[in-house]
KOLKEDO-215906 format. One record per residue: residue number from 1; residue in three letters; x, y, z of N, C-alpha, C in turn. Coordinates in Angstrom, 2 decimals, m for minus. Layout:
<recs>
REC resi resn    n.c1    n.c2    n.c3   ca.c1   ca.c2   ca.c3    c.c1    c.c2    c.c3
REC  NUM  ALA       X       Y       Z       X       Y       Z       X       Y       Z
...
</recs>
This chain:
<recs>
REC resi resn    n.c1    n.c2    n.c3   ca.c1   ca.c2   ca.c3    c.c1    c.c2    c.c3
REC    1  UNK  m18.59   41.54   40.69  m17.28   41.56   40.10  m17.23   40.68   38.83
REC    2  UNK  m17.83   39.52   38.90  m17.81   38.62   37.74  m18.48   39.30   36.55
REC    3  UNK  m19.60   39.94   36.77  m20.31   40.61   35.67  m19.49   41.72   35.04
REC    4  UNK  m18.62   42.36   35.80  m17.83   43.46   35.26  m16.80   43.00   34.24
REC    5  UNK  m16.50   41.70   34.20  m15.51   41.17   33.24  m16.10   40.89   31.86
REC    6  UNK  m17.42   40.96   31.72  m18.09   40.77   30.43  m17.66   39.47   29.75
REC    7  UNK  m17.65   38.38   30.52  m17.25   37.08   29.98  m18.34   36.49   29.09
REC    8  UNK  m17.96   35.52   28.26  m18.93   34.87   27.38  m19.75   33.84   28.13
REC    9  UNK  m19.19   33.24   29.18  m19.91   32.27   30.00  m19.12   32.03   31.28
REC   10  UNK  m19.78   31.41   32.24  m19.17   31.08   33.53  m19.28   29.58   33.73
REC   11  UNK  m18.21   28.93   34.19  m18.21   27.49   34.41  m18.03   27.21   35.90
REC   12  UNK  m19.02   26.51   36.49  m18.88   25.99   37.84  m18.20   24.64   37.76
REC   13  UNK  m17.31   24.37   38.69  m16.55   23.12   38.64  m17.04   22.08   39.63
REC   14  UNK  m18.32   22.14   39.93  m18.93   21.12   40.77  m18.98   21.48   42.23
REC   15  UNK  m19.82   20.72   42.95  m20.08   20.94   44.37  m20.49   22.38   44.63
REC   16  UNK  m21.42   22.86   43.83  m21.92   24.22   43.99  m22.92   24.31   45.14
REC   17  UNK  m23.41   23.16   45.60  m24.21   23.09   46.82  m23.90   21.76   47.48
REC   18  UNK  m24.23   21.66   48.78  m23.87   20.46   49.54  m24.67   19.24   49.12
REC   19  UNK  m25.98   19.42   48.94  m26.83   18.36   48.37  m27.81   19.05   47.42
REC   20  UNK  m28.42   18.29   46.56  m29.34   18.91   45.62  m30.78   18.95   46.12
REC   21  UNK  m30.95   19.07   47.44  m32.27   19.30   47.98  m32.74   20.67   47.49
REC   22  UNK  m34.01   20.79   47.21  m34.52   21.98   46.54  m34.18   23.28   47.26
REC   23  UNK  m34.22   23.30   48.59  m33.91   24.54   49.29  m32.46   24.97   49.06
REC   24  UNK  m31.53   24.03   49.00  m30.14   24.38   48.75  m29.92   24.84   47.31
REC   25  UNK  m30.58   24.19   46.37  m30.47   24.58   44.97  m31.05   25.97   44.77
REC   26  UNK  m32.23   26.21   45.32  m32.86   27.53   45.18  m32.01   28.63   45.80
REC   27  UNK  m31.42   28.35   46.95  m30.55   29.34   47.60  m29.37   29.69   46.71
REC   28  UNK  m28.74   28.68   46.12  m27.61   28.92   45.21  m28.05   29.74   43.99
REC   29  UNK  m29.17   29.35   43.39  m29.63   30.05   42.20  m29.92   31.52   42.49
REC   30  UNK  m30.60   31.77   43.58  m30.97   33.15   43.92  m29.77   33.98   44.37
REC   31  UNK  m28.86   33.37   45.12  m27.71   34.11   45.66  m26.60   34.32   44.63
REC   32  UNK  m26.56   33.47   43.60  m25.43   33.56   42.66  m25.83   33.46   41.20
REC   33  UNK  m26.33   32.32   40.79  m26.52   32.03   39.36  m27.45   33.02   38.67
REC   34  UNK  m28.56   33.38   39.30  m29.50   34.32   38.68  m28.94   35.73   38.58
REC   35  UNK  m27.89   36.02   39.33  m27.28   37.36   39.30  m26.24   37.50   38.20
REC   36  UNK  m25.83   36.39   37.61  m24.86   36.44   36.51  m25.50   37.02   35.26
REC   37  UNK  m24.75   37.80   34.54  m25.23   38.38   33.27  m24.64   37.62   32.08
REC   38  UNK  m24.27   36.39   32.32  m23.66   35.54   31.31  m24.17   34.12   31.51
REC   39  UNK  m24.17   33.27   30.49  m24.61   31.89   30.68  m23.77   31.17   31.75
REC   40  UNK  m24.44   30.33   32.53  m23.80   29.56   33.59  m23.83   28.09   33.22
REC   41  UNK  m22.67   27.44   33.26  m22.56   26.00   33.01  m21.93   25.37   34.25
REC   42  UNK  m22.38   24.18   34.60  m21.79   23.49   35.74  m21.39   22.08   35.35
REC   43  UNK  m20.19   21.71   35.74  m19.74   20.33   35.64  m20.01   19.74   37.01
REC   44  UNK  m20.98   18.83   37.15  m21.44   18.43   38.47  m20.39   17.69   39.28
REC   45  UNK  m20.32   18.07   40.55  m19.53   17.32   41.51  m20.42   16.28   42.17
REC   46  UNK  m19.84   15.47   43.02  m20.63   14.42   43.65  m21.76   14.98   44.51
REC   47  UNK  m21.55   16.11   45.18  m22.61   16.69   46.02  m23.75   17.26   45.18
REC   48  UNK  m23.45   17.76   43.99  m24.49   18.29   43.12  m25.49   17.21   42.72
REC   49  UNK  m25.03   15.99   42.63  m25.87   14.88   42.18  m26.54   14.14   43.32
REC   50  UNK  m26.19   14.45   44.56  m26.69   13.72   45.72  m27.81   14.50   46.41
REC   51  UNK  m28.88   13.93   46.84  m29.16   12.49   46.86  m29.91   12.00   45.62
REC   52  UNK  m30.20   12.90   44.68  m31.06   12.52   43.56  m30.50   13.02   42.24
REC   53  UNK  m29.72   12.18   41.53  m29.15   12.61   40.25  m30.21   13.03   39.23
REC   54  UNK  m31.39   12.42   39.29  m32.46   12.78   38.35  m32.91   14.21   38.62
REC   55  UNK  m33.00   14.60   39.89  m33.40   15.98   40.22  m32.40   16.96   39.61
REC   56  UNK  m31.10   16.66   39.73  m30.09   17.55   39.14  m30.32   17.69   37.64
REC   57  UNK  m30.52   16.57   36.95  m30.73   16.61   35.50  m32.02   17.35   35.15
REC   58  UNK  m33.06   17.20   35.96  m34.31   17.91   35.70  m34.12   19.42   35.83
REC   59  UNK  m33.29   19.84   36.78  m33.07   21.27   37.02  m32.04   21.88   36.08
REC   60  UNK  m30.96   21.15   35.77  m29.83   21.73   35.05  m29.57   21.11   33.68
REC   61  UNK  m30.23   20.02   33.35  m30.00   19.38   32.06  m28.93   18.30   32.14
REC   62  UNK  m28.40   17.96   30.99  m27.40   16.89   30.90  m26.22   17.16   31.82
REC   63  UNK  m25.59   16.10   32.28  m24.42   16.23   33.16  m23.11   16.23   32.36
REC   64  UNK  m23.21   16.20   31.05  m22.05   16.31   30.17  m22.53   17.02   28.90
REC   65  UNK  m21.67   17.80   28.31  m22.07   18.54   27.11  m20.84   19.15   26.47
REC   66  UNK  m21.03   19.68   25.29  m19.93   20.34   24.57  m20.51   21.44   23.68
REC   67  UNK  m19.66   22.39   23.34  m20.05   23.44   22.40  m18.80   24.11   21.87
REC   68  UNK  m18.99   24.85   20.81  m17.88   25.54   20.16  m18.19   27.03   20.08
REC   69  UNK  m17.18   27.84   20.36  m17.25   29.28   20.17  m16.04   29.66   19.33
REC   70  UNK  m16.30   30.09   18.12  m15.19   30.41   17.21  m14.35   29.17   16.97
REC   71  UNK  m13.04   29.27   17.19  m12.13   28.14   17.00  m11.94   27.31   18.26
REC   72  UNK  m12.59   27.69   19.34  m12.43   26.99   20.62  m13.56   25.98   20.82
REC   73  UNK  m13.20   24.77   21.24  m14.18   23.71   21.48  m14.13   23.36   22.96
REC   74  UNK  m15.27   23.39   23.63  m15.35   23.16   25.07  m16.08   21.84   25.32
REC   75  UNK  m15.48   21.00   26.17  m16.06   19.70   26.51  m16.18   19.63   28.03
REC   76  UNK  m17.37   19.30   28.51  m17.63   19.18   29.94  m18.06   17.74   30.21
REC   77  UNK  m17.35   17.05   31.10  m17.63   15.65   31.39  m18.11   15.46   32.81
REC   78  UNK  m19.00   14.52   33.00  m19.44   14.10   34.33  m18.47   13.02   34.79
REC   79  UNK  m17.63   13.32   35.75  m16.63   12.35   36.24  m17.16   11.57   37.44
REC   80  UNK  m18.44   11.69   37.74  m19.04   11.02   38.89  m19.71    9.71   38.52
REC   81  UNK  m19.24    9.06   37.51  m19.88    7.83   37.08  m18.88    6.68   37.07
REC   82  UNK  m19.37    5.52   37.48  m18.63    4.27   37.34  m19.57    3.33   36.63
REC   83  UNK  m19.32    3.11   35.38  m20.25    2.28   34.61  m21.59    2.99   34.53
REC   84  UNK  m22.64    2.33   34.98  m23.98    2.93   34.95  m24.38    3.54   36.29
REC   85  UNK  m23.47    3.55   37.28  m23.81    4.06   38.62  m23.17    5.41   38.87
REC   86  UNK  m23.91    6.29   39.54  m23.37    7.56   39.97  m22.68    7.35   41.31
REC   87  UNK  m21.51    7.95   41.48  m20.75    7.82   42.72  m21.44    8.59   43.83
REC   88  UNK  m21.64    7.94   44.95  m22.24    8.57   46.13  m21.18    9.45   46.78
REC   89  UNK  m21.54   10.69   47.21  m20.54   11.61   47.76  m19.87   11.12   49.02
REC   90  UNK  m20.47   10.19   49.74  m19.85    9.69   50.96  m19.14    8.36   50.73
REC   91  UNK  m19.10    7.91   49.49  m18.45    6.66   49.12  m16.94    6.85   49.19
REC   92  UNK  m16.28    6.08   50.02  m14.83    6.21   50.20  m14.04    5.43   49.16
REC   93  UNK  m14.69    4.58   48.39  m13.94    3.75   47.44  m13.60    4.48   46.18
</recs>
């Protein structure tokens, strides 16, 4: 259904998998992302970055980015940071 809309891109709003263990990431990619006929962008949720934020960046790139299409400017921010630390998904504070 998403492909039938001929969109310019698709934005995931985080928590696209429960943890970023490779089996969960691969399952998501094969079941959804690879089937899209448009670029896929994700704004990472806390579960996307857990337990290894570096693994997420290695697989998906920067956790924040921006781009322009015509007169529209798109900004994607990683809201899972406090200073230099990434927020743990089970952190209640």
